[in-house]
C-alpha positions as CSV (number, residue, x, y, z in Angstrom):
1,M,-13.0,34.9,36.1
2,S,-11.6,34.5,32.6
3,M,-8.4,35.6,31.3
4,L,-9.9,38.1,29.1
5,S,-12.4,40.8,29.8
6,I,-16.0,40.1,29.3
7,R,-18.6,42.4,28.0
8,A,-21.4,43.2,30.4
9,G,-24.4,40.9,30.4
10,T,-22.4,38.4,28.5
11,A,-23.3,34.9,29.8
12,L,-20.7,32.6,30.4
13,L,-20.0,29.0,30.1
14,C,-18.3,28.7,33.3
15,A,-18.5,31.7,35.3
16,G,-16.3,33.6,33.6
17,C,-13.7,31.0,34.1
18,S,-13.4,29.0,31.7
19,I,-12.0,31.0,29.3
20,L,-13.7,28.7,27.1
21,L,-16.7,31.1,27.8
22,V,-14.9,34.2,27.1
23,S,-14.4,33.2,23.4
24,L,-18.1,32.5,23.1
25,T,-19.2,36.2,23.7
26,A,-16.3,39.0,23.7
27,C,-13.7,37.3,22.1
28,G,-14.8,35.7,18.5
29,G,-17.8,33.3,19.8
30,S,-20.0,35.8,18.8
31,S,-21.3,37.2,15.3
32,S,-19.5,40.2,13.8
33,N,-21.3,39.6,10.1
34,H,-24.0,42.5,9.9
35,R,-25.0,45.3,8.1
36,G,-26.3,48.8,8.8
37,S,-28.7,49.1,12.0
38,P,-29.1,46.1,14.1
39,A,-32.8,45.0,13.3
40,G,-34.8,44.3,15.9
41,G,-32.5,45.8,18.7
42,V,-29.9,42.5,17.7
43,T,-26.4,43.4,18.3
44,G,-24.9,39.8,18.2
45,L,-25.2,36.1,18.6
46,S,-23.2,33.7,20.7
47,T,-22.9,30.3,21.8
48,L,-22.9,29.5,25.3
49,S,-22.3,26.0,25.7
50,T,-19.2,25.5,23.4
51,A,-17.1,27.3,20.8
52,P,-19.1,27.6,17.7
53,G,-16.7,25.7,15.6
54,M,-16.7,22.8,18.2
55,V,-20.3,22.2,18.6
56,S,-21.5,18.4,18.9
57,G,-24.3,16.3,19.0
58,G,-26.7,18.3,16.8
59,D,-27.5,21.3,19.6
60,V,-26.0,24.2,21.1
61,L,-27.3,26.7,23.8
62,M,-27.3,30.5,22.5
63,E,-27.8,33.9,23.4
64,I,-29.0,36.7,21.2
65,Q,-27.7,40.2,22.1
66,L,-30.2,42.8,22.4
67,S,-29.8,46.4,22.6
68,D,-33.3,46.6,24.3
69,P,-35.1,43.3,25.9
70,A,-38.3,44.7,24.7
71,A,-37.4,44.4,21.3
72,A,-37.3,40.7,21.8
73,G,-40.8,39.9,20.4
74,R,-39.3,41.4,16.9
75,V,-36.9,39.1,16.4
76,A,-36.7,36.2,13.8
77,V,-34.3,33.6,14.4
78,M,-33.1,31.5,11.4
79,L,-31.4,28.1,11.2
80,N,-30.3,27.5,7.8
81,G,-33.1,29.3,6.5
82,T,-35.7,27.8,8.6
83,D,-37.4,30.0,11.3
84,I,-36.5,28.6,14.9
85,T,-37.5,31.8,16.8
86,E,-39.9,29.6,19.0
87,A,-36.7,28.0,20.5
88,F,-36.0,31.5,21.8
89,A,-37.4,33.4,24.9
90,L,-36.5,36.5,27.1
91,R,-35.7,35.0,30.6
92,T,-36.1,36.4,33.9
93,D,-32.4,37.7,34.2
94,G,-33.1,39.8,30.7
95,R,-31.0,37.5,28.6
96,Y,-32.7,35.9,25.2
97,T,-31.6,32.4,24.7
98,G,-32.7,29.5,23.4
99,L,-31.5,25.6,23.0
100,V,-31.1,25.2,19.0
101,T,-31.6,21.7,17.8
102,G,-31.4,19.8,14.7
103,L,-27.9,20.9,13.6
104,A,-26.9,19.4,10.4
105,E,-23.3,17.8,10.9
106,G,-20.9,20.4,9.5
107,D,-21.3,24.1,9.0
108,N,-24.8,25.7,10.2
109,T,-25.6,29.4,9.8
110,I,-27.9,30.7,12.7
111,T,-29.4,34.3,11.6
112,A,-31.0,37.0,13.9
113,G,-31.9,40.5,12.5
114,E,-28.9,41.3,10.2
115,H,-26.4,39.2,12.5
116,S,-25.6,35.7,11.7
117,L,-23.1,33.2,13.2
118,T,-21.7,30.1,11.8
119,V,-21.6,27.0,14.0
120,K,-19.9,23.8,12.9
121,N,-21.7,20.7,14.4
122,H,-19.7,17.2,15.0
123,P,-21.2,14.0,15.6
124,R,-21.9,13.1,19.3
125,S,-19.3,10.5,18.6
126,G,-16.5,12.6,17.8
127,P,-13.9,13.6,16.9
128,I,-13.8,17.2,17.0
129,F,-10.1,18.0,17.0
130,S,-8.3,14.8,18.7
131,G,-8.0,13.2,15.1
132,P,-9.0,10.1,13.2
133,H,-10.4,7.4,15.9
134,L,-8.4,4.6,17.0
135,A,-9.3,1.3,15.2
136,P,-10.4,-1.5,16.2
137,W,-12.5,-0.2,19.1
138,V,-15.3,-2.3,21.0
139,C,-18.6,-0.9,21.7
140,A,-20.2,-1.9,25.1
141,Q,-23.5,-3.4,25.1
142,P,-26.4,-3.6,27.6
143,T,-25.3,-7.0,28.5
144,A,-21.7,-8.8,27.8
145,A,-21.9,-9.8,24.4
146,T,-19.8,-11.9,21.8
147,V,-18.4,-9.4,19.3
148,T,-16.3,-9.7,16.1
149,V,-13.1,-7.3,16.1
150,T,-11.6,-6.5,12.9
151,N,-7.7,-5.2,12.4
152,P,-8.0,-2.8,9.7
153,E,-4.2,-3.1,9.1
154,N,-4.6,-6.7,7.6
155,D,-8.6,-7.4,8.1
156,W,-7.8,-10.3,10.5
157,E,-10.7,-11.1,12.8
158,A,-11.7,-12.4,15.9
159,D,-14.1,-12.4,18.8
160,T,-14.1,-11.1,22.1
161,T,-16.8,-10.1,24.7
162,S,-17.9,-6.4,24.8
163,R,-18.0,-4.2,28.1
164,I,-21.3,-4.1,30.2
165,S,-22.7,-0.4,29.5
166,G,-25.6,-0.6,31.9
167,L,-27.9,1.0,29.4
168,D,-31.3,0.0,28.3
169,Q,-30.4,0.2,24.7
170,T,-27.6,-1.3,22.1
171,T,-25.1,1.0,21.0
172,D,-24.7,2.0,17.2
173,E,-21.9,1.5,15.0
174,H,-20.5,4.7,16.5
175,C,-20.7,3.6,20.0
176,N,-23.6,5.8,20.7
177,A,-26.8,4.9,22.7
178,P,-29.6,6.9,24.6
179,A,-28.7,8.1,28.0
180,S,-30.2,6.5,31.4
181,I,-31.1,8.8,34.0
182,S,-32.1,7.1,37.6
183,Y,-33.4,8.9,40.5
184,Y,-32.9,8.8,44.1
185,Y,-34.2,10.7,47.1
186,Q,-33.5,11.3,50.7
187,P,-36.3,10.2,53.0
188,T,-37.3,12.2,55.9
189,S,-36.5,9.2,58.0
190,A,-33.1,8.8,56.9
191,A,-30.2,9.1,59.6
192,S,-29.2,12.5,60.3
193,D,-25.6,11.0,59.9
194,C,-26.4,9.3,56.5
195,S,-24.0,9.4,53.7
196,F,-24.2,11.1,50.6
197,A,-24.5,7.9,48.4
198,I,-26.9,5.7,46.6
199,S,-25.4,2.6,48.1
200,G,-24.0,1.2,51.4
201,A,-25.5,0.5,54.8
202,N,-25.8,4.1,55.7
203,A,-26.9,6.0,52.3
204,C,-28.6,8.7,52.5
205,F,-30.5,8.4,49.0
206,I,-32.9,5.6,47.7
207,P,-34.7,4.8,44.4
208,F,-37.2,7.4,43.5
209,D,-39.9,6.0,41.3
210,T,-41.1,8.5,38.8
211,A,-44.1,6.7,38.0
212,N,-44.9,6.2,41.4
213,P,-43.5,9.1,43.7
214,P,-43.4,8.9,47.3
215,A,-45.2,11.7,48.9
216,D,-44.0,15.3,49.6
217,T,-43.8,14.9,53.2
218,D,-41.6,11.7,52.9
219,V,-39.0,13.6,51.1
220,A,-36.4,15.5,52.8
221,E,-35.1,19.0,52.0
222,F,-31.8,20.0,50.9
223,T,-30.1,23.5,51.1
224,N,-27.0,24.0,48.9
225,D,-23.9,26.4,49.5
226,R,-26.3,29.3,47.8
227,G,-28.8,29.0,50.1
228,D,-31.4,27.6,47.9
229,T,-33.5,24.9,49.5
230,V,-35.3,21.9,47.3
231,R,-36.4,18.4,47.4
232,S,-33.5,16.3,48.1
233,I,-33.7,14.2,45.0
234,I,-30.6,13.5,42.9
235,A,-30.5,12.3,39.1
236,V,-27.8,9.9,38.1
237,E,-27.3,10.2,34.4
238,T,-25.0,7.6,32.3
239,G,-24.5,8.3,28.5
240,T,-22.4,7.7,25.9
241,L,-20.1,10.5,24.4
242,N,-17.1,10.6,21.9
243,R,-17.1,6.5,22.1
244,G,-16.6,6.6,25.7
245,M,-19.2,6.8,28.8
246,Y,-19.6,9.4,31.4
247,S,-21.9,9.5,34.5
248,L,-23.3,12.8,36.0
249,V,-24.8,13.3,39.8
250,V,-26.7,16.2,40.6
251,F,-29.6,17.5,42.6
252,H,-32.6,17.5,39.9
253,D,-36.1,17.1,40.7
254,P,-38.2,15.4,37.7
255,A,-41.4,17.0,38.7
256,A,-40.0,20.5,38.6
257,S,-39.8,22.7,35.8
258,H,-36.6,22.5,33.7
259,H,-34.8,24.5,31.0
260,P,-30.7,24.9,30.4
261,A,-31.7,28.9,30.5
262,A,-33.2,28.6,33.7
263,P,-31.7,25.6,35.9
264,Q,-33.2,24.1,38.7
265,K,-32.0,25.5,42.0
266,G,-30.5,22.3,43.7
267,W,-27.6,22.6,41.7
268,N,-25.4,25.6,42.3
269,N,-23.9,25.5,38.8
270,K,-20.5,24.4,39.9
271,L,-18.7,21.3,38.5
272,L,-16.4,18.7,40.2
273,F,-14.7,16.6,37.3
274,N,-13.0,13.5,38.9
275,F,-10.2,12.1,36.8
276,G,-9.3,8.3,37.1
277,G,-5.8,7.0,38.2
278,G,-3.7,4.4,37.0
279,A,-2.5,4.3,33.2
280,G,-3.0,2.3,29.7
281,G,-4.8,2.4,26.8
282,S,-7.7,0.2,26.4
283,R,-9.6,-0.5,23.1
284,F,-13.2,-1.2,24.7
285,Q,-15.8,1.4,25.2
286,T,-15.8,1.3,29.1
287,P,-18.3,2.6,31.8
288,P,-16.9,4.9,34.4
289,D,-16.3,2.4,37.3
290,N,-19.3,3.7,39.5
291,P,-20.9,7.0,39.7
292,F,-18.7,9.5,41.3
293,F,-19.8,10.3,44.9
294,N,-18.1,13.3,46.8
295,E,-19.8,14.0,49.9
296,G,-18.3,17.4,50.6
297,A,-19.1,18.7,46.8
298,L,-22.4,17.0,46.6
299,R,-23.5,18.7,50.2
300,R,-22.9,21.9,48.9
301,G,-24.8,21.4,45.6
302,F,-22.1,20.7,43.2
303,M,-22.5,18.4,40.0
304,L,-20.2,15.4,40.1
305,A,-19.2,14.3,37.0
306,K,-16.7,11.5,35.4
307,S,-15.9,10.1,32.1
308,S,-14.1,6.7,31.0
309,L,-11.9,8.8,28.5
310,N,-10.8,10.9,31.6
311,D,-9.7,7.7,33.2
312,H,-6.0,7.3,32.7
313,R,-6.4,3.5,33.1
314,T,-8.3,3.4,29.9
315,N,-7.1,6.4,28.2
316,S,-3.4,8.0,28.0
317,N,-4.3,10.4,25.2
318,H,-4.4,13.7,26.8
319,A,-6.2,15.6,23.6
320,L,-8.6,13.0,23.7
321,A,-9.3,13.2,27.2
322,A,-9.5,17.3,26.7
323,E,-12.1,16.8,23.9
324,A,-14.3,14.3,26.2
325,V,-14.2,17.2,28.8
326,L,-15.2,19.8,26.3
327,M,-18.0,17.6,24.8
328,L,-19.5,16.7,28.3
329,K,-19.2,20.3,29.7
330,E,-21.3,21.1,26.3
331,H,-24.1,18.2,27.2
332,I,-24.0,19.5,30.8
333,T,-24.8,22.8,29.5
334,E,-27.4,22.5,27.3
335,Q,-29.2,19.7,29.3
336,Y,-29.0,21.2,32.9
337,G,-27.5,25.0,32.5
338,E,-24.5,26.8,32.6
339,I,-21.4,26.1,34.6
340,R,-20.0,28.6,36.9
341,Y,-16.6,26.8,37.4
342,T,-15.1,23.7,37.2
343,I,-12.5,21.7,39.7
344,G,-10.6,18.9,38.7
345,S,-10.0,16.3,41.1
346,G,-8.0,13.0,41.0
347,G,-5.0,11.2,41.9
348,S,-2.0,9.7,40.0
349,G,-2.9,9.4,36.6
350,G,-5.8,11.5,37.6
351,A,-3.3,14.2,38.4
352,I,-1.8,13.8,35.0
353,M,-5.2,14.3,33.4
354,Q,-5.7,17.6,35.1
355,L,-2.4,19.1,34.6
356,T,-1.9,18.2,30.8
357,M,-5.3,19.7,30.4
358,A,-4.8,22.8,32.2
359,S,-1.4,23.3,30.6
360,S,-2.4,22.4,27.0
361,Y,-6.1,22.7,26.8
362,P,-6.7,25.9,29.3
363,G,-10.1,27.0,30.0
364,L,-11.7,23.5,30.4
365,L,-10.5,23.4,34.3
366,D,-10.7,26.4,36.5
367,G,-8.9,24.9,39.5
368,V,-7.0,21.4,40.0
369,L,-7.1,19.2,43.0
370,P,-4.1,16.8,42.1
371,T,-2.9,13.9,44.4
372,Q,0.0,11.9,44.3
373,I,0.9,14.1,41.0
374,Y,2.9,13.2,38.1
375,A,3.1,16.2,35.8
376,D,2.6,14.3,32.6
377,A,2.8,10.5,31.3
378,L,5.4,11.1,29.0
379,T,8.0,12.4,31.3
380,N,7.0,9.7,33.6
381,S,8.3,7.2,31.2
382,L,11.7,8.7,31.8
383,E,11.7,7.1,35.3
384,I,9.9,3.8,34.0
385,F,12.5,3.3,31.3
386,D,15.2,3.9,33.6
387,C,14.3,1.7,36.5
388,G,13.6,-1.1,33.7
389,I,17.3,-1.0,32.1
390,L,18.8,-0.3,35.4
391,T,17.5,-3.3,37.0
392,D,18.3,-5.5,33.9
393,N,21.9,-3.9,34.1
394,Y,22.4,-4.7,37.7
395,V,23.0,-8.6,37.2
396,T,25.4,-8.2,34.5
397,L,28.2,-6.8,37.3
398,P,31.3,-8.8,36.8
399,D,32.4,-8.2,40.8
400,G,29.1,-9.1,42.2
401,A,25.9,-7.1,42.5
402,L,25.4,-3.6,43.3
403,T,24.9,-2.9,47.3
404,Q,21.6,-1.7,48.4
405,A,23.5,1.7,48.9
406,E,24.9,1.8,45.5
407,R,21.4,1.2,43.9
408,L,19.8,3.7,46.0
409,A,22.5,6.2,45.1
410,I,22.1,5.5,41.2
411,T,18.4,5.7,41.3
412,G,17.8,8.6,43.9
413,H,15.1,6.5,45.7
414,A,14.6,5.9,49.4
415,Q,13.9,2.3,48.5
416,A,15.4,-0.2,46.1
417,T,11.5,-1.8,45.5
418,Q,10.6,1.6,44.3
419,C,12.2,0.9,41.0
420,L,10.8,-2.6,41.2
421,A,7.1,-1.3,41.4
422,W,7.6,0.6,38.5
423,N,8.9,-2.6,36.6
424,G,6.2,-4.4,37.9
425,A,3.1,-2.4,37.6
426,F,3.9,-0.1,34.4
427,L,6.8,-1.3,32.6
428,P,4.7,-3.7,30.6
429,L,2.5,-1.1,29.5
430,G,5.0,-0.7,26.6
431,I,5.1,-4.1,25.4
432,P,3.0,-4.2,22.2
433,S,2.6,-7.9,22.0
434,L,0.7,-8.0,25.3
435,P,-3.0,-8.3,24.6
436,S,-4.0,-7.2,27.9
437,N,-2.5,-3.7,27.1
438,C,-5.5,-3.2,24.7
439,G,-7.6,-4.1,27.4
440,T,-8.6,-7.2,29.4
441,G,-9.9,-9.8,26.7
442,F,-8.7,-8.6,23.7
443,P,-7.9,-11.1,21.2
444,A,-4.5,-12.4,20.9
445,A,-5.2,-13.5,17.4
446,I,-5.1,-10.3,16.0
447,T,-2.3,-8.9,18.3
448,Y,0.8,-7.8,17.0
449,D,3.7,-10.6,17.0
450,P,7.0,-10.0,15.6
451,V,7.0,-13.6,14.2
452,T,3.5,-14.7,13.3
453,N,1.5,-11.3,12.8
454,P,3.8,-8.5,12.4
455,Q,0.9,-6.5,11.0
456,G,-1.2,-7.3,14.2
457,V,-2.7,-4.5,16.4
458,R,-0.1,-2.9,18.3
459,C,-1.0,-3.1,22.2
460,S,1.2,-0.3,23.9
461,H,0.2,2.9,25.3
462,A,2.1,4.6,22.6
463,E,-0.5,3.7,20.3
464,H,-3.2,5.8,21.8
465,N,-1.1,8.8,20.8
466,R,-0.3,8.3,17.4
467,N,-2.2,11.2,16.1
468,L,-0.1,13.4,17.9
469,L,3.3,11.5,17.3
470,G,2.8,10.2,14.3
471,R,3.9,6.9,12.9
472,Y,6.9,5.4,10.8
473,L,7.2,2.3,8.5
474,D,10.0,-0.4,9.9
475,N,10.0,-3.5,7.4
476,G,6.3,-3.0,6.8
477,V,5.2,-2.6,10.2
478,H,3.7,0.8,11.3
479,I,5.0,1.9,14.5
480,T,4.3,5.2,16.5
481,E,6.9,7.4,16.7
482,Y,7.8,7.5,20.7
483,P,10.5,10.0,21.8
484,Q,12.6,7.6,24.1
485,D,16.1,8.7,24.4
486,N,19.1,8.2,27.0
487,E,21.9,9.2,24.3
488,G,24.6,11.0,26.6
489,V,23.0,10.2,29.8
490,Q,25.7,9.5,32.4
491,Y,23.7,7.2,34.8
492,G,24.9,7.2,38.3
493,L,27.1,10.6,37.9
494,K,26.4,12.1,41.1
495,A,26.8,8.8,42.8
496,L,30.2,9.0,41.3
497,Q,31.0,12.4,42.4
498,D,30.0,11.8,45.9
499,G,32.1,8.6,46.0
500,T,29.3,6.0,46.7
501,I,30.3,4.2,43.7
502,D,33.9,3.9,42.1
503,A,34.9,4.7,38.7
504,E,35.1,0.9,37.4
505,R,31.4,1.0,38.8
506,F,30.2,3.8,36.9
507,V,32.2,2.9,33.6
508,H,30.5,-0.7,33.6
509,L,27.0,0.8,34.6
510,N,27.2,3.2,31.4
511,E,28.7,0.8,28.9
512,H,26.0,-2.0,29.5
513,I,23.0,-0.2,30.5
514,G,21.5,0.1,27.0
515,Y,17.8,0.7,26.2
516,Y,14.7,-0.8,25.0
517,D,13.8,-1.1,21.4
518,A,10.3,-0.4,19.8
519,D,9.2,-3.7,21.0
520,Q,10.5,-3.1,24.5
521,N,13.3,-5.7,24.2
522,W,16.1,-4.6,26.3
523,V,19.2,-4.2,24.0
524,P,22.4,-4.2,26.2
525,G,25.1,-1.2,25.7
526,P,27.0,0.3,24.7
527,G,24.6,1.5,22.2
528,R,21.6,3.9,23.5
529,A,18.2,4.9,22.5
530,I,17.8,7.9,20.1
531,S,14.6,9.6,19.4
532,S,14.0,11.1,16.2
533,E,13.4,15.2,16.4
534,V,10.2,14.6,14.7
535,A,8.7,12.8,17.6
536,L,10.4,15.3,20.1
537,E,8.9,18.1,18.2
538,N,5.7,16.6,18.2
539,A,5.7,15.6,21.7
540,Y,6.5,19.1,23.0
541,R,4.0,21.1,20.5
542,S,1.0,18.6,21.4
543,G,1.1,19.5,25.0
544,M,2.2,15.9,26.0
545,V,4.6,17.7,28.4
546,T,3.1,19.5,31.0
547,G,4.6,23.1,31.4
548,S,3.1,26.0,29.6
549,P,2.6,29.6,30.6
550,H,-1.3,28.9,30.8
551,L,-1.0,26.9,34.1
552,A,-0.5,30.3,35.8
553,N,-4.4,30.7,35.1
554,V,-5.4,27.7,37.2
555,P,-5.0,27.3,41.2
556,I,-3.3,24.2,42.0
557,I,-3.6,22.5,45.7
558,D,-0.9,19.3,45.3
559,V,-2.2,16.9,48.2
560,R,0.7,14.5,48.6
561,G,0.5,11.4,50.8
562,Q,3.8,9.8,52.1
563,E,5.5,7.7,49.5
564,G,5.5,3.8,50.3
565,A,8.4,1.3,50.4
566,V,6.8,-0.4,47.3
567,D,5.6,2.7,45.4
568,I,5.7,4.8,42.3
569,H,4.1,7.9,43.8
570,L,7.4,9.3,44.8
571,N,7.6,12.8,46.6
572,W,10.1,14.3,44.5
573,R,7.3,14.7,41.7
574,A,5.9,17.6,43.8
575,L,9.0,19.1,43.3
576,A,9.2,18.9,39.7
577,L,5.8,20.5,39.1
578,R,6.7,23.5,41.1
579,D,10.2,23.6,39.0
580,R,8.2,23.7,35.9
581,L,6.1,26.5,36.9
582,E,9.1,28.6,38.2
583,R,10.6,27.9,34.6
584,V,7.5,29.0,32.6
585,Q,6.0,31.5,35.1
586,G,8.8,33.0,37.2
587,H,6.9,31.8,40.1
588,H,4.8,29.3,42.0
589,D,2.2,31.7,43.7
590,N,-0.8,29.8,42.0
591,E,0.5,26.4,43.5
592,V,0.8,25.0,47.1
593,I,1.9,21.7,48.5
594,W,0.0,19.8,51.1
595,A,2.3,16.8,52.1
596,Y,0.9,14.6,54.9
597,V,0.9,11.5,56.7
598,G,-2.1,10.5,58.7
599,A,-5.4,12.5,58.3
600,N,-5.9,13.0,54.4
601,P,-6.6,16.7,54.2
602,S,-8.3,16.2,50.7
603,N,-11.7,17.7,51.5
604,D,-10.0,20.8,53.3
605,A,-8.4,21.1,50.1
606,F,-11.4,20.9,48.0
607,L,-13.3,23.7,50.4
608,L,-10.5,26.0,50.0
609,M,-10.4,25.6,46.2
610,D,-13.7,26.5,46.2
611,T,-13.6,29.5,48.2
612,W,-10.3,30.5,45.9
613,L,-12.2,30.0,43.0
614,S,-15.3,32.1,44.0
615,A,-13.2,35.1,45.0
616,I,-11.9,34.9,41.5
617,E,-15.5,34.6,39.9
618,A,-16.2,37.8,41.8
619,D,-13.7,40.0,40.2
620,D,-14.7,41.6,37.3
621,S,-11.8,44.0,37.0
622,D,-9.5,44.4,34.0
623,A,-6.8,42.0,35.7
624,S,-5.6,39.0,33.7
625,Q,-6.7,35.5,34.9
626,A,-3.4,34.9,36.4
627,E,-3.1,38.2,38.0
628,K,-6.6,37.4,39.6
629,V,-5.4,33.8,40.8
630,V,-2.7,35.3,42.9
631,A,-4.6,38.3,44.1
632,H,-7.3,36.3,45.5
633,K,-5.1,33.3,46.9
634,P,-6.4,32.7,50.3
635,A,-4.5,33.1,53.6
636,E,-4.8,29.5,54.0
637,A,-3.4,28.5,50.7
638,V,0.4,28.0,51.9
639,D,3.1,25.0,51.9
640,R,2.1,22.5,54.5
641,C,3.5,19.4,55.8
642,L,0.8,17.6,58.3
643,D,2.0,15.1,60.7
644,D,-1.5,13.6,62.1
645,G,-3.3,17.2,61.3
646,V,-0.6,19.2,62.8
647,D,1.5,21.6,60.2
648,V,5.3,21.3,61.0
649,G,6.4,23.2,58.0
650,L,7.4,21.8,54.4
651,F,11.1,21.1,54.0
652,S,11.7,21.4,57.8
653,D,13.4,18.5,59.8
654,E,10.2,17.6,61.5
655,C,8.3,17.1,58.3
656,P,8.0,13.4,57.8
657,V,7.6,13.6,53.9
658,K,11.4,13.7,52.5
659,F,11.9,14.6,48.7
660,G,14.5,12.2,46.8
661,A,15.4,12.4,43.3
662,S,15.2,9.9,40.1
663,P,17.8,8.3,38.0
664,R,17.9,11.2,35.8
665,Q,18.5,13.5,38.3
666,V,21.5,11.6,39.9
667,A,22.8,11.6,36.1
668,G,22.7,15.4,36.4
669,G,19.1,16.4,35.0
670,P,16.6,19.2,36.3
671,V,14.0,18.5,39.3
672,A,11.7,19.1,36.4
673,E,12.5,16.3,34.5
674,D,10.8,17.8,31.3
675,I,13.7,17.1,29.3
676,L,13.2,14.2,26.8
677,K,16.4,14.5,25.1
678,C,19.1,16.2,26.5
679,S,21.5,18.7,24.4
680,L,25.2,16.8,24.2
681,K,28.7,18.4,24.9
682,P,31.8,16.7,24.3
683,L,33.2,14.1,26.8
684,D,35.9,16.1,28.5
685,F,37.7,14.2,31.2
686,D,39.0,17.5,32.8
687,S,35.6,19.0,33.1
688,A,33.7,19.7,36.4
689,D,31.7,16.5,36.1
690,Y,34.8,14.6,37.5
691,D,36.4,16.7,39.4
692,G,38.6,14.7,41.8
693,I,38.0,11.4,39.9
694,T,40.3,9.5,38.0
695,F,39.8,7.1,35.2
696,T,42.5,4.7,33.9
697,P,43.4,4.9,30.2
698,D,41.1,2.0,29.5
699,Q,38.2,3.2,31.4
700,Q,38.5,6.4,29.4
701,T,38.3,4.6,26.0
702,R,35.3,2.4,27.2
703,L,33.3,5.6,28.1
704,A,34.4,7.4,24.9
705,T,33.0,4.5,22.9
706,V,29.6,4.9,25.2
707,F,29.6,8.4,24.5
708,A,31.0,8.9,21.4
709,T,28.4,11.8,20.4
710,G,28.9,13.1,23.8
711,V,27.2,13.7,26.9
712,C,24.5,15.6,28.5
713,D,24.5,19.2,28.9
714,W,22.0,19.9,31.2
715,T,22.7,24.0,31.3
716,R,20.9,23.9,28.0
717,P,17.2,23.5,27.1
718,G,16.3,19.7,25.5
719,V,16.4,18.9,21.8
720,Q,13.4,20.4,20.3
721,Q,12.0,21.5,23.7
722,Q,9.3,24.1,23.8
723,N,6.0,25.2,25.1
724,T,3.0,24.0,23.7
725,P,0.8,26.6,21.5
726,A,-2.0,25.2,23.6
727,W,-5.3,24.2,22.0
728,M,-3.9,21.9,19.3
729,G,-5.8,19.9,16.9
730,F,-4.6,16.9,15.1
731,T,-7.3,16.5,12.1
732,E,-4.8,17.2,9.6
733,G,-1.9,15.0,11.1
734,P,0.5,14.7,14.1
735,G,2.4,17.6,15.5
736,G,-1.1,19.4,15.3
737,E,-2.2,22.9,14.4
738,P,-3.4,25.5,16.9
739,L,-7.2,25.7,16.7
740,D,-9.0,29.0,16.1
741,V,-9.8,29.3,19.8
742,P,-9.7,33.3,20.4
743,W,-10.0,32.6,24.3
744,V,-6.6,31.4,24.2
745,N,-3.8,33.9,24.5
746,R,-1.0,32.5,22.9
747,N,1.6,35.4,23.7
748,L,2.3,34.6,27.3
């Protein structure tokens, strides 16, 4: 189910899905350096676990293509001049594959017959393409330990307590440590209605002692969705990768034979990858909260995966998150076997992770199940920023506070407390002098303070994206470029137009609203925040704004619960994603919205996604990936509004899930909310913006001061607004350069 056609007999990293696989074979992951007739019947070499230039950890699963499998015995395979033929074997499916180990860091040449392939190996600790590692960074330890943290900007030091890894061995200086694998089995005596988990009152699984295993008759059997029956034993693996930590849960029998080229039958070779919610940017290596268990997926035979770098509470850098997924999928393929397809799941910040990845690093995820979605973190900040300065501004009105109706009309929200929810929960994440923004327990002694420690570690989420956005120097202080902008934004414009606020309220609001400076201090108006064009271009190019044509290649089922009174997960966000899809694709045929109150339909959405991807996987036609996604869309994949399980129709009067707006939309901005800085037009009191509205000469003068450079022209694209080229690398600096990944069609 790849975007590009795949040569017959080629093995895929994820069933044709993950375009990643395509690259490895038909599209550049295979060798082309050969002379004359193929010796030993060798026609090519390809990597199966990742792209040739993105190998990590010193090993890679490979296939050698043969014109005749009978010639396998005559093939000699060499790694940097050393014979490694014994690593390869002819498998039962007729493929000649092997796990190549012992790769040197950097370029390695693998030769078979007269063909050769260069693979580039990176450290297990990374990075591959996300750019230089963030420093300081505190490695986890088997038990809580006191460690000294050094700020590289000024060499100040302070002590803190590490996170607990739960692993057996201490991490090295790069946060690496050997993985830990625990086994659990389902006893035949377990209740028939037990829960597929390893803890809890009714858990199916109990510890399996490999040194003293239970009798075979005491171990229940398990049958996956492929019809394979095995002993009901699961492995729970925890390890380190890319300075983060991961966990895997999969049916795996420690007593059964195993090779990644011949996976055990309990796993159905499908992967469900969970992405954590929240927001933030920790400086600590953090273990996943717990192993990820999903009853519906595990019962079907899926492998379950999660990674701390794919938890939006601890990492808000989408390029680093994509790198972590790439590396973990490589590890899975090299240790357990090839992946048929990968489904993403997770809500809120976890939805951000899925959607930015599908948009800017296509091929890592084949289908996404975002809940309580936001399209991305960066455009999320528009509402956070606006709610903050609106709340600060409300108290400045000379003739009393705004009424509840006026506040709601200005914000577009159903409840005034929804802006307050943003202010309380997420606005502080932008404060660079708050040590907890670098992770609970980060030492205040080395944290930025504008007076006592201006060279201190800036603890804001923006700093996690310095490789993408770049930095500038302000009075000797390095600050990450952040595209915060409200120049020309006419706050409350639609509230003015519909008569909810009068002209004086509108003028006063806009002349006092102001902005936040780089330290997140509120600066009252009439000035506004003005982003540099460099920051804007880098933000769009890097993929921080979701909305590229590559989204057409993944099915999307948006499961959205009703927003609450004190809530940040506002319903209008579902429409923002849809609006972006329609802008870049011309349709939203690959996306459906399931809004609901009452029973959560997430498991039904998962089962439907599995059906959808399975049908795409089976399509070996020459159709594009986007065409296959639409062609195999199940009949059940339609918009729904479920009221206690009954579909009353999305957007119907009976649907209790209603869609509001945001302060930027009330100011005239698009539902897509993907414009970081608007293009400007001259302030014109005769324009359609002010039909039926009269401003006094004094009010006109005051507005002319506020909008001296003009007001937003929302009919035009934003300043530097553009689609990401996708698969951007930041090794050479901010803004990024497109990586040489031939599975990406950049001409969409």
